[in-house]
N, CA, C and O atoms as CSV, one atom per row, in Angstrom:
chain,resi,resn,atom,element,x,y,z
A,1,MET,N,N,-8.330,29.694,9.611
A,1,MET,CA,C,-7.296,29.533,8.613
A,1,MET,C,C,-5.959,30.023,9.154
A,1,MET,O,O,-4.926,29.414,8.875
A,2,PHE,N,N,-5.957,31.100,9.914
A,2,PHE,CA,C,-4.732,31.642,10.488
A,2,PHE,C,C,-4.112,30.679,11.488
A,2,PHE,O,O,-2.889,30.605,11.606
A,3,VAL,N,N,-4.931,29.956,12.191
A,3,VAL,CA,C,-4.455,28.981,13.161
A,3,VAL,C,C,-3.748,27.837,12.440
A,3,VAL,O,O,-2.763,27.307,12.955
A,4,VAL,N,N,-4.227,27.445,11.261
A,4,VAL,CA,C,-3.606,26.374,10.492
A,4,VAL,C,C,-2.234,26.819,9.993
A,4,VAL,O,O,-1.303,26.015,9.939
A,5,ALA,N,N,-2.101,28.107,9.623
A,5,ALA,CA,C,-0.829,28.617,9.118
A,5,ALA,C,C,0.240,28.602,10.194
A,5,ALA,O,O,1.419,28.476,9.863
A,6,LEU,N,N,-0.106,28.722,11.435
A,6,LEU,CA,C,0.865,28.717,12.518
A,6,LEU,C,C,0.983,27.359,13.187
A,6,LEU,O,O,1.546,27.247,14.276
A,7,SER,N,N,0.460,26.337,12.546
A,7,SER,CA,C,0.506,25.003,13.143
A,7,SER,C,C,1.940,24.482,13.146
A,7,SER,O,O,2.859,25.185,12.726
A,8,GLY,N,N,2.126,23.288,13.605
A,8,GLY,CA,C,3.451,22.686,13.746
A,8,GLY,C,C,4.178,22.446,12.433
A,8,GLY,O,O,5.408,22.389,12.419
A,9,TRP,N,N,3.460,22.307,11.340
A,9,TRP,CA,C,4.135,22.031,10.060
A,9,TRP,C,C,4.979,23.208,9.607
A,9,TRP,O,O,6.029,23.007,8.996
A,10,TRP,N,N,4.552,24.425,9.886
A,10,TRP,CA,C,5.382,25.582,9.529
A,10,TRP,C,C,6.650,25.600,10.367
A,10,TRP,O,O,7.720,25.962,9.879
A,11,THR,N,N,6.529,25.221,11.589
A,11,THR,CA,C,7.708,25.154,12.456
A,11,THR,C,C,8.695,24.102,11.933
A,11,THR,O,O,9.904,24.332,11.907
A,12,VAL,N,N,8.176,22.981,11.531
A,12,VAL,CA,C,9.029,21.931,10.969
A,12,VAL,C,C,9.710,22.440,9.691
A,12,VAL,O,O,10.894,22.184,9.473
A,13,GLY,N,N,8.966,23.155,8.854
A,13,GLY,CA,C,9.532,23.710,7.620
A,13,GLY,C,C,10.647,24.696,7.901
A,13,GLY,O,O,11.691,24.660,7.249
A,14,TRP,N,N,10.434,25.585,8.876
A,14,TRP,CA,C,11.466,26.570,9.221
A,14,TRP,C,C,12.692,25.884,9.819
A,14,TRP,O,O,13.817,26.295,9.536
A,15,LEU,N,N,12.505,24.873,10.622
A,15,LEU,CA,C,13.640,24.141,11.190
A,15,LEU,C,C,14.429,23.405,10.095
A,15,LEU,O,O,15.660,23.373,10.124
A,16,ALA,N,N,13.720,22.827,9.149
A,16,ALA,CA,C,14.388,22.150,8.031
A,16,ALA,C,C,15.177,23.159,7.197
A,16,ALA,O,O,16.302,22.883,6.781
A,17,PHE,N,N,14.586,24.318,6.957
A,17,PHE,CA,C,15.269,25.382,6.213
A,17,PHE,C,C,16.529,25.823,6.961
A,17,PHE,O,O,17.587,25.979,6.351
A,18,ALA,N,N,16.423,26.025,8.268
A,18,ALA,CA,C,17.573,26.438,9.066
A,18,ALA,C,C,18.658,25.363,9.039
A,18,ALA,O,O,19.843,25.688,8.966
A,19,ALA,N,N,18.273,24.097,9.097
A,19,ALA,CA,C,19.246,23.009,9.050
A,19,ALA,C,C,19.974,22.976,7.706
A,19,ALA,O,O,21.184,22.754,7.660
A,20,VAL,N,N,19.249,23.195,6.624
A,20,VAL,CA,C,19.870,23.224,5.288
A,20,VAL,C,C,20.853,24.379,5.196
A,20,VAL,O,O,21.954,24.219,4.669
A,21,VAL,N,N,20.462,25.544,5.707
A,21,VAL,CA,C,21.348,26.708,5.668
A,21,VAL,C,C,22.616,26.434,6.476
A,21,VAL,O,O,23.710,26.785,6.033
A,22,VAL,N,N,22.493,25.824,7.633
A,22,VAL,CA,C,23.656,25.500,8.456
A,22,VAL,C,C,24.566,24.499,7.740
A,22,VAL,O,O,25.786,24.663,7.739
A,23,VAL,N,N,23.985,23.478,7.140
A,23,VAL,CA,C,24.788,22.483,6.419
A,23,VAL,C,C,25.527,23.132,5.251
A,23,VAL,O,O,26.706,22.849,5.034
A,24,VAL,N,N,24.856,23.990,4.505
A,24,VAL,CA,C,25.501,24.669,3.375
A,24,VAL,C,C,26.626,25.570,3.874
A,24,VAL,O,O,27.697,25.608,3.269
A,25,ALA,N,N,26.402,26.290,4.960
A,25,ALA,CA,C,27.439,27.170,5.509
A,25,ALA,C,C,28.656,26.355,5.953
A,25,ALA,O,O,29.793,26.752,5.700
A,26,VAL,N,N,28.423,25.227,6.607
A,26,VAL,CA,C,29.527,24.373,7.046
A,26,VAL,C,C,30.292,23.835,5.837
A,26,VAL,O,O,31.523,23.803,5.850
A,27,LEU,N,N,29.586,23.418,4.806
A,27,LEU,CA,C,30.250,22.907,3.602
A,27,LEU,C,C,31.076,23.992,2.911
A,27,LEU,O,O,32.185,23.728,2.447
A,28,VAL,N,N,30.543,25.199,2.843
A,28,VAL,CA,C,31.290,26.297,2.220
A,28,VAL,C,C,32.550,26.590,3.022
A,28,VAL,O,O,33.614,26.794,2.438
A,29,LEU,N,N,32.452,26.616,4.348
A,29,LEU,CA,C,33.630,26.845,5.176
A,29,LEU,C,C,34.644,25.714,5.033
A,29,LEU,O,O,35.849,25.964,5.006
A,30,LEU,N,N,34.171,24.484,4.943
A,30,LEU,CA,C,35.064,23.338,4.765
A,30,LEU,C,C,35.784,23.403,3.417
A,30,LEU,O,O,36.990,23.173,3.339
A,31,ILE,N,N,35.045,23.715,2.369
A,31,ILE,CA,C,35.643,23.827,1.031
A,31,ILE,C,C,36.664,24.953,0.999
A,31,ILE,O,O,37.734,24.798,0.411
A,32,THR,N,N,36.352,26.076,1.621
A,32,THR,CA,C,37.283,27.207,1.655
A,32,THR,C,C,38.550,26.829,2.413
A,32,THR,O,O,39.651,27.189,1.996
A,33,SER,N,N,38.406,26.112,3.515
A,33,SER,CA,C,39.566,25.696,4.299
A,33,SER,C,C,40.456,24.742,3.501
A,33,SER,O,O,41.679,24.882,3.515
A,34,VAL,N,N,39.857,23.782,2.812
A,34,VAL,CA,C,40.637,22.843,1.990
A,34,VAL,C,C,41.316,23.579,0.834
A,34,VAL,O,O,42.458,23.277,0.487
A,35,ALA,N,N,40.617,24.537,0.244
A,35,ALA,CA,C,41.203,25.309,-0.860
A,35,ALA,C,C,42.416,26.102,-0.379
A,35,ALA,O,O,43.404,26.215,-1.104
A,36,ARG,N,N,42.354,26.647,0.822
A,36,ARG,CA,C,43.501,27.385,1.364
A,36,ARG,C,C,44.680,26.449,1.600
A,36,ARG,O,O,45.822,26.813,1.320
A,37,LYS,N,N,44.418,25.247,2.113
A,37,LYS,CA,C,45.490,24.275,2.319
A,37,LYS,C,C,46.130,23.886,0.986
A,37,LYS,O,O,47.354,23.804,0.880
A,38,ILE,N,N,45.306,23.651,-0.018
A,38,ILE,CA,C,45.817,23.295,-1.348
A,38,ILE,C,C,46.652,24.432,-1.902
A,38,ILE,O,O,47.705,24.196,-2.494
A,39,ASP,N,N,46.199,25.660,-1.720
A,39,ASP,CA,C,46.937,26.820,-2.215
A,39,ASP,C,C,48.299,26.932,-1.544
A,39,ASP,O,O,49.300,27.190,-2.213
A,40,SER,N,N,48.346,26.739,-0.227
A,40,SER,CA,C,49.630,26.856,0.464
A,40,SER,C,C,50.577,25.728,0.044
A,40,SER,O,O,51.773,25.965,-0.126
A,41,GLU,N,N,50.066,24.513,-0.123
A,41,GLU,CA,C,50.912,23.409,-0.566
A,41,GLU,C,C,51.381,23.619,-2.006
A,41,GLU,O,O,52.518,23.289,-2.344
A,42,ALA,N,N,50.517,24.162,-2.844
A,42,ALA,CA,C,50.915,24.435,-4.230
A,42,ALA,C,C,52.023,25.487,-4.275
A,42,ALA,O,O,52.947,25.382,-5.082
A,43,ARG,N,N,51.931,26.496,-3.413
A,43,ARG,CA,C,52.993,27.509,-3.363
A,43,ARG,C,C,54.322,26.884,-2.927
A,43,ARG,O,O,55.375,27.225,-3.466
A,44,GLU,N,N,54.272,25.966,-1.947
A,44,GLU,CA,C,55.490,25.282,-1.512
A,44,GLU,C,C,56.071,24.431,-2.632
A,44,GLU,O,O,57.287,24.393,-2.819
A,45,ILE,N,N,55.212,23.752,-3.372
A,45,ILE,CA,C,55.677,22.918,-4.485
A,45,ILE,C,C,56.325,23.776,-5.562
A,45,ILE,O,O,57.382,23.424,-6.087
A,46,VAL,N,N,55.697,24.899,-5.893
A,46,VAL,CA,C,56.260,25.785,-6.913
A,46,VAL,C,C,57.612,26.324,-6.460
A,46,VAL,O,O,58.546,26.404,-7.257
A,47,ALA,N,N,57.722,26.694,-5.186
A,47,ALA,CA,C,59.002,27.185,-4.672
A,47,ALA,C,C,60.067,26.093,-4.758
A,47,ALA,O,O,61.210,26.371,-5.121
A,48,GLY,N,N,59.702,24.860,-4.426
A,48,GLY,CA,C,60.649,23.754,-4.534
A,48,GLY,C,C,61.073,23.493,-5.974
A,48,GLY,O,O,62.249,23.253,-6.246
A,49,LEU,N,N,60.121,23.538,-6.887
A,49,LEU,CA,C,60.452,23.331,-8.305
A,49,LEU,C,C,61.323,24.448,-8.845
A,49,LEU,O,O,62.211,24.201,-9.662
A,50,ASP,N,N,61.083,25.676,-8.400
A,50,ASP,CA,C,61.942,26.788,-8.821
A,50,ASP,C,C,63.368,26.572,-8.327
A,50,ASP,O,O,64.329,26.871,-9.037
A,51,GLY,N,N,63.502,26.050,-7.100
A,51,GLY,CA,C,64.832,25.755,-6.574
A,51,GLY,C,C,65.530,24.674,-7.374
A,51,GLY,O,O,66.717,24.790,-7.679
A,52,VAL,N,N,64.798,23.623,-7.715
A,52,VAL,CA,C,65.381,22.538,-8.515
A,52,VAL,C,C,65.759,23.052,-9.899
A,52,VAL,O,O,66.812,22.703,-10.434
A,53,SER,N,N,64.896,23.877,-10.471
A,53,SER,CA,C,65.182,24.435,-11.795
A,53,SER,C,C,66.451,25.276,-11.763
A,53,SER,O,O,67.268,25.215,-12.682
A,54,GLY,N,N,66.612,26.058,-10.708
A,54,GLY,CA,C,67.821,26.875,-10.589
A,54,GLY,C,C,69.072,26.029,-10.428
A,54,GLY,O,O,70.128,26.366,-10.963
A,55,LYS,N,N,68.955,24.923,-9.687
A,55,LYS,CA,C,70.115,24.066,-9.453
A,55,LYS,C,C,70.490,23.246,-10.678
A,55,LYS,O,O,71.655,22.883,-10.839
A,56,THR,N,N,69.533,22.949,-11.541
A,56,THR,CA,C,69.817,22.109,-12.717
A,56,THR,C,C,69.931,22.904,-13.999
A,56,THR,O,O,70.052,22.319,-15.075
A,57,ARG,N,N,69.897,24.224,-13.913
A,57,ARG,CA,C,69.967,25.054,-15.117
A,57,ARG,C,C,71.257,24.785,-15.902
A,57,ARG,O,O,71.250,24.826,-17.132
A,58,ALA,N,N,72.345,24.514,-15.211
A,58,ALA,CA,C,73.617,24.277,-15.892
A,58,ALA,C,C,73.579,23.017,-16.749
A,58,ALA,O,O,74.333,22.912,-17.716
A,59,LEU,N,N,72.718,22.060,-16.413
A,59,LEU,CA,C,72.641,20.833,-17.209
A,59,LEU,C,C,72.148,21.092,-18.627
A,59,LEU,O,O,72.402,20.296,-19.531
A,60,ARG,N,N,71.447,22.199,-18.822
A,60,ARG,CA,C,70.975,22.523,-20.173
A,60,ARG,C,C,72.135,22.807,-21.114
A,60,ARG,O,O,72.023,22.609,-22.324
A,61,ASP,N,N,73.240,23.267,-20.563
A,61,ASP,CA,C,74.385,23.627,-21.401
A,61,ASP,C,C,75.343,22.462,-21.640
A,61,ASP,O,O,76.329,22.623,-22.360
A,62,VAL,N,N,75.082,21.310,-21.063
A,62,VAL,CA,C,75.985,20.179,-21.223
A,62,VAL,C,C,76.072,19.772,-22.690
A,62,VAL,O,O,77.162,19.475,-23.179
A,63,GLY,N,N,74.967,19.754,-23.388
A,63,GLY,CA,C,74.982,19.379,-24.806
A,63,GLY,C,C,75.805,20.342,-25.639
A,63,GLY,O,O,76.582,19.922,-26.496
A,64,LEU,N,N,75.637,21.636,-25.389
A,64,LEU,CA,C,76.429,22.631,-26.120
A,64,LEU,C,C,77.907,22.500,-25.787
A,64,LEU,O,O,78.758,22.649,-26.663
A,65,THR,N,N,78.216,22.222,-24.529
A,65,THR,CA,C,79.612,22.033,-24.138
A,65,THR,C,C,80.186,20.807,-24.840
A,65,THR,O,O,81.332,20.830,-25.289
A,66,HIS,N,N,79.407,19.752,-24.937
A,66,HIS,CA,C,79.865,18.540,-25.622
A,66,HIS,C,C,80.180,18.834,-27.088
A,66,HIS,O,O,81.200,18.385,-27.609
A,67,VAL,N,N,79.313,19.578,-27.741
A,67,VAL,CA,C,79.535,19.923,-29.148
A,67,VAL,C,C,80.802,20.765,-29.286
A,67,VAL,O,O,81.600,20.528,-30.193
A,68,ALA,N,N,80.994,21.734,-28.410
A,68,ALA,CA,C,82.182,22.586,-28.480
A,68,ALA,C,C,83.460,21.782,-28.260
A,68,ALA,O,O,84.448,21.976,-28.969
A,69,VAL,N,N,83.441,20.877,-27.275
A,69,VAL,CA,C,84.618,20.045,-27.012
A,69,VAL,C,C,84.898,19.149,-28.205
A,69,VAL,O,O,86.056,18.953,-28.576
A,70,ARG,N,N,83.851,18.606,-28.810
A,70,ARG,CA,C,84.020,17.738,-29.984
A,70,ARG,C,C,84.651,18.513,-31.142
A,70,ARG,O,O,85.547,18.007,-31.818
A,71,ARG,N,N,84.181,19.736,-31.368
A,71,ARG,CA,C,84.763,20.560,-32.451
A,71,ARG,C,C,86.234,20.858,-32.182
A,71,ARG,O,O,87.071,20.756,-33.079
A,72,ILE,N,N,86.538,21.223,-30.956
A,72,ILE,CA,C,87.929,21.530,-30.605
A,72,ILE,C,C,88.794,20.292,-30.771
A,72,ILE,O,O,89.888,20.374,-31.329
A,73,THR,N,N,88.321,19.148,-30.295
A,73,THR,CA,C,89.085,17.908,-30.396
A,73,THR,C,C,89.317,17.519,-31.858
A,73,THR,O,O,90.424,17.136,-32.236
A,74,ASN,N,N,88.269,17.619,-32.674
A,74,ASN,CA,C,88.422,17.288,-34.102
A,74,ASN,C,C,89.374,18.264,-34.787
A,74,ASN,O,O,90.171,17.862,-35.635
A,75,GLY,N,N,89.296,19.538,-34.424
A,75,GLY,CA,C,90.228,20.522,-35.000
A,75,GLY,C,C,91.661,20.227,-34.616
A,75,GLY,O,O,92.558,20.351,-35.450
A,76,LEU,N,N,91.896,19.839,-33.377
A,76,LEU,CA,C,93.252,19.492,-32.947
A,76,LEU,C,C,93.753,18.246,-33.668
A,76,LEU,O,O,94.921,18.181,-34.053
A,77,ARG,N,N,92.874,17.247,-33.855
A,77,ARG,CA,C,93.287,16.040,-34.578
A,77,ARG,C,C,93.677,16.370,-36.018
A,77,ARG,O,O,94.685,15.886,-36.535
A,78,ARG,N,N,92.844,17.214,-36.658
A,78,ARG,CA,C,93.166,17.602,-38.044
A,78,ARG,C,C,94.460,18.385,-38.103
A,78,ARG,O,O,95.253,18.210,-39.027
A,79,ALA,N,N,94.680,19.246,-37.126
A,79,ALA,CA,C,95.909,20.055,-37.118
A,79,ALA,C,C,97.144,19.178,-36.905
A,79,ALA,O,O,98.224,19.506,-37.397
A,80,ARG,N,N,97.000,18.093,-36.196
A,80,ARG,CA,C,98.121,17.186,-35.954
A,80,ARG,C,C,98.294,16.170,-37.079
A,80,ARG,O,O,99.212,15.350,-37.045
A,81,GLY,N,N,97.415,16.226,-38.072
A,81,GLY,CA,C,97.554,15.338,-39.215
A,81,GLY,C,C,96.665,14.119,-39.170
A,81,GLY,O,O,96.682,13.331,-40.115
A,82,GLY,N,N,95.907,13.927,-38.146
A,82,GLY,CA,C,95.001,12.784,-38.055
A,82,GLY,C,C,93.632,13.153,-38.594
A,82,GLY,O,O,93.355,14.326,-38.847
A,83,GLY,N,N,92.790,12.177,-38.769
A,83,GLY,CA,C,91.422,12.433,-39.234
A,83,GLY,C,C,90.519,12.811,-38.078
A,83,GLY,O,O,90.900,12.721,-36.911
A,84,ALA,N,N,89.347,13.225,-38.419
A,84,ALA,CA,C,88.361,13.573,-37.391
A,84,ALA,C,C,87.854,12.302,-36.719
A,84,ALA,O,O,87.899,11.219,-37.303
A,85,ALA,N,N,87.383,12.442,-35.517
A,85,ALA,CA,C,86.830,11.309,-34.779
A,85,ALA,C,C,85.563,10.822,-35.456
A,85,ALA,O,O,84.873,11.604,-36.111
A,86,PRO,N,N,85.244,9.540,-35.310
A,86,PRO,CA,C,84.006,9.043,-35.917
A,86,PRO,C,C,82.787,9.758,-35.334
A,86,PRO,O,O,82.793,10.226,-34.195
A,87,ALA,N,N,81.758,9.821,-36.147
A,87,ALA,CA,C,80.535,10.507,-35.712
A,87,ALA,C,C,79.933,9.775,-34.516
A,87,ALA,O,O,79.887,8.545,-34.493
A,88,PRO,N,N,79.472,10.535,-33.527
A,88,PRO,CA,C,78.898,9.891,-32.343
A,88,PRO,C,C,77.512,9.343,-32.633
A,88,PRO,O,O,76.861,9.726,-33.605
A,89,ASN,N,N,77.076,8.435,-31.764
A,89,ASN,CA,C,75.696,7.954,-31.858
A,89,ASN,C,C,74.748,9.096,-31.520
A,89,ASN,O,O,75.069,9.965,-30.709
A,90,VAL,N,N,73.602,9.085,-32.136
A,90,VAL,CA,C,72.606,10.125,-31.898
A,90,VAL,C,C,71.497,9.533,-31.059
A,90,VAL,O,O,70.998,8.450,-31.362
A,91,GLY,N,N,71.113,10.222,-30.019
A,91,GLY,CA,C,70.010,9.772,-29.191
A,91,GLY,C,C,70.484,9.352,-27.819
A,91,GLY,O,O,71.664,9.474,-27.489
A,92,ILE,N,N,69.566,8.863,-27.034
A,92,ILE,CA,C,69.867,8.439,-25.675
A,92,ILE,C,C,69.172,7.108,-25.440
A,92,ILE,O,O,68.006,6.945,-25.798
A,93,GLY,N,N,69.858,6.182,-24.858
A,93,GLY,CA,C,69.239,4.929,-24.476
A,93,GLY,C,C,69.386,3.837,-25.511
A,93,GLY,O,O,70.195,3.949,-26.431
A,94,PRO,N,N,68.598,2.772,-25.360
A,94,PRO,CA,C,68.764,1.598,-26.203
A,94,PRO,C,C,68.410,1.844,-27.667
A,94,PRO,O,O,68.783,1.040,-28.521
A,95,GLY,N,N,67.712,2.913,-27.979
A,95,GLY,CA,C,67.342,3.193,-29.359
A,95,GLY,C,C,68.368,4.034,-30.093
A,95,GLY,O,O,68.037,4.642,-31.111
A,96,MET,N,N,69.616,4.089,-29.606
A,96,MET,CA,C,70.633,4.930,-30.243
A,96,MET,C,C,70.936,4.408,-31.639
A,96,MET,O,O,70.922,3.202,-31.882
A,97,ARG,N,N,71.202,5.309,-32.527
A,97,ARG,CA,C,71.507,4.930,-33.899
A,97,ARG,C,C,72.662,5.771,-34.398
A,97,ARG,O,O,72.910,6.863,-33.887
A,98,THR,N,N,73.356,5.273,-35.376
A,98,THR,CA,C,74.432,6.062,-35.972
A,98,THR,C,C,73.830,6.961,-37.046
A,98,THR,O,O,72.825,6.600,-37.659
A,99,PRO,N,N,74.430,8.123,-37.280
A,99,PRO,CA,C,73.894,9.018,-38.306
A,99,PRO,C,C,73.954,8.362,-39.676
A,99,PRO,O,O,74.843,7.556,-39.952
A,100,GLY,N,N,73.031,8.703,-40.504
A,100,GLY,CA,C,72.997,8.160,-41.852
A,100,GLY,C,C,71.577,8.073,-42.345
A,100,GLY,O,O,70.649,8.516,-41.668
A,101,PRO,N,N,71.399,7.497,-43.537
A,101,PRO,CA,C,70.042,7.398,-44.079
A,101,PRO,C,C,69.170,6.507,-43.202
A,101,PRO,O,O,69.627,5.514,-42.636
A,102,ARG,N,N,67.928,6.885,-43.112
A,102,ARG,CA,C,66.983,6.120,-42.295
A,102,ARG,C,C,66.176,5.200,-43.195
A,102,ARG,O,O,65.987,5.499,-44.374
A,103,PRO,N,N,65.700,4.088,-42.658
A,103,PRO,CA,C,64.847,3.219,-43.469
A,103,PRO,C,C,63.586,3.955,-43.895
A,103,PRO,O,O,63.148,4.898,-43.236
A,104,ALA,N,N,63.017,3.515,-44.993
A,104,ALA,CA,C,61.854,4.211,-45.551
A,104,ALA,C,C,60.695,4.265,-44.558
A,104,ALA,O,O,60.012,5.286,-44.463
A,105,GLN,N,N,60.465,3.179,-43.817
A,105,GLN,CA,C,59.317,3.189,-42.911
A,105,GLN,C,C,59.565,4.096,-41.704
A,105,GLN,O,O,58.602,4.484,-41.044
A,106,ALA,N,N,60.811,4.449,-41.387
A,106,ALA,CA,C,61.107,5.257,-40.201
A,106,ALA,C,C,61.184,6.741,-40.510
A,106,ALA,O,O,61.384,7.533,-39.588
A,107,GLN,N,N,61.036,7.156,-41.753
A,107,GLN,CA,C,61.212,8.558,-42.090
A,107,GLN,C,C,60.108,9.441,-41.535
A,107,GLN,O,O,60.312,10.646,-41.382
A,108,HIS,N,N,58.949,8.884,-41.231
A,108,HIS,CA,C,57.858,9.694,-40.685
A,108,HIS,C,C,57.892,9.746,-39.166
A,108,HIS,O,O,57.129,10.508,-38.572
A,109,TRP,N,N,58.746,8.965,-38.518
A,109,TRP,CA,C,58.822,8.950,-37.062
A,109,TRP,C,C,59.465,10.224,-36.553
A,109,TRP,O,O,60.332,10.805,-37.205
A,110,THR,N,N,59.036,10.642,-35.401
A,110,THR,CA,C,59.699,11.785,-34.771
A,110,THR,C,C,60.848,11.266,-33.913
A,110,THR,O,O,60.953,10.065,-33.666
A,111,ARG,N,N,61.686,12.151,-33.472
A,111,ARG,CA,C,62.828,11.750,-32.652
A,111,ARG,C,C,62.341,11.097,-31.354
A,111,ARG,O,O,62.975,10.164,-30.861
A,112,ARG,N,N,61.251,11.562,-30.808
A,112,ARG,CA,C,60.739,11.040,-29.544
A,112,ARG,C,C,60.288,9.593,-29.701
A,112,ARG,O,O,60.395,8.818,-28.751
A,113,GLU,N,N,59.788,9.208,-30.869
A,113,GLU,CA,C,59.300,7.852,-31.078
A,113,GLU,C,C,60.424,6.868,-31.330
A,113,GLU,O,O,60.214,5.660,-31.227
A,114,ASN,N,N,61.600,7.347,-31.654
A,114,ASN,CA,C,62.716,6.428,-31.942
A,114,ASN,C,C,63.217,5.841,-30.685
A,114,ASN,O,O,64.153,5.042,-30.708
């Protein structure tokens, strides 16, 4: 019985086990290497986006500046005896509309859907 236990089939089993362990180790190393590359590229992307965000931060204030200029301009017109400028269109793009009552079917729409 002991001779059967040391026959060639046990050797084949141990070799198959060793091959599986080697394949798993190689896959783990490959996955770790790809994860490190992804991490470094993600850090570069975040740094680039932070740079873009810093460069475009002033654009956030353009709307407030527009409102302030409009108020000043309307105040100057009133002070000179003229009327205020007509109300501007609201929105951006082809869906711009003038301020005023909205149609009944559009009252549930959000600004993004207009």
